C-alpha positions in Angstrom: 120.2 -52.1 -176.1 122.7 -54.6 -174.8 125.4 -53.9 -172.3 125.4 -52.7 -168.7 121.9 -52.2 -167.2 120.9 -48.7 -166.5 121.2 -47.6 -162.9 120.5 -44.4 -160.9 122.2 -43.7 -157.6 120.6 -40.9 -155.6 122.5 -38.8 -153.0 121.4 -35.7 -151.1 123.3 -32.9 -149.5 122.5 -29.5 -148.0 122.2 -27.9 -151.4 120.1 -30.5 -153.2 120.3 -33.8 -154.9 122.7 -35.6 -157.2 121.6 -38.4 -159.5 124.4 -40.5 -160.8 123.5 -42.2 -164.0 125.3 -45.4 -164.9 125.2 -47.6 -168.0 122.9 -47.2 -171.0 119.8 -45.0 -170.8 117.3 -46.1 -173.3 113.5 -46.7 -173.2 113.9 -49.5 -170.7 115.6 -47.1 -168.1 113.3 -44.1 -168.5 110.8 -45.2 -165.9 113.6 -45.6 -163.3 115.0 -42.2 -164.1 111.6 -40.5 -164.2 110.8 -41.9 -160.7 114.2 -40.7 -159.3 113.8 -37.3 -160.8 110.2 -37.0 -159.5 111.5 -37.8 -156.0 114.1 -35.1 -156.3 111.6 -32.5 -157.7 109.1 -33.3 -154.9 111.8 -32.3 -152.3 112.0 -28.8 -153.9 115.8 -28.6 -153.2 117.8 -25.7 -154.6 119.4 -27.8 -157.3 119.5 -31.2 -158.9 122.7 -32.4 -160.5 122.7 -35.1 -163.1 126.1 -36.8 -162.9 126.7 -38.4 -166.3 130.3 -39.4 -165.9 129.4 -43.1 -166.1 126.6 -42.9 -168.6 127.9 -44.5 -171.8 124.8 -44.2 -173.9 121.6 -42.2 -174.1 118.9 -42.4 -176.8 116.0 -40.0 -177.6 113.8 -41.6 -174.9 116.3 -40.8 -172.2 116.9 -37.4 -173.6 113.2 -36.7 -173.4 113.1 -37.6 -169.7 116.0 -35.1 -169.1 114.1 -32.4 -171.0 110.9 -33.1 -169.1 112.8 -32.8 -165.9 114.3 -29.6 -167.0 110.9 -28.1 -167.8 109.5 -29.3 -164.4 112.5 -27.9 -162.5 112.1 -24.5 -164.3 108.4 -24.4 -163.4 109.1 -24.7 -159.7 112.4 -22.8 -159.6 114.9 -25.6 -159.2 118.2 -25.5 -161.0 118.9 -28.7 -163.0 122.5 -29.1 -164.0 124.3 -31.8 -166.0 127.9 -32.7 -165.3 130.3 -35.0 -167.1 128.6 -36.0 -170.3 131.2 -37.8 -172.3 131.5 -39.4 -175.8 128.1 -40.4 -177.3 126.0 -38.6 -174.6 127.9 -35.3 -175.1 127.5 -35.7 -178.9 123.8 -36.3 -178.6 123.4 -33.2 -176.3 125.5 -31.1 -178.7 123.7 -32.2 -181.8 120.3 -31.5 -180.3 121.3 -28.2 -178.6 120.5 -29.6 -175.2 123.9 -28.7 -173.8 122.9 -25.0 -174.1 120.0 -25.5 -171.7 122.0 -26.3 -168.6 123.7 -23.9 -166.2 126.9 -26.0 -166.3 127.3 -26.7 -170.0 128.1 -30.2 -171.3 131.6 -30.3 -172.7 131.5 -29.9 -176.4 133.3 -32.4 -178.7 135.6 -31.1 -181.3 134.2 -31.0 -184.8 134.5 -34.3 -186.7 136.9 -34.4 -189.6 136.3 -36.7 -192.6 
């Protein structure tokens, strides 16, 4: 994948952690995201928010990391929310049904017209 490199910015507050994902999340970025999510899960905060406002692309490898994190969070009782999925990322989440898994649903795109 060409374009902006994938980046994760991590911030903590009294309620939990926020991971801001920027750029394009493909196979090359999964290790970085997995590490950041693992750090958040280890803290056992009340919630983790994935801020996707600046994520312009996500493929199935990135989606799998998000799903793995959701399963891990469910096992230990942490809320994992997604906020701000736009364009391609929102479409991927909607087509795969992932948007239904999160407490704060991903905005749905209107149906495509041909």
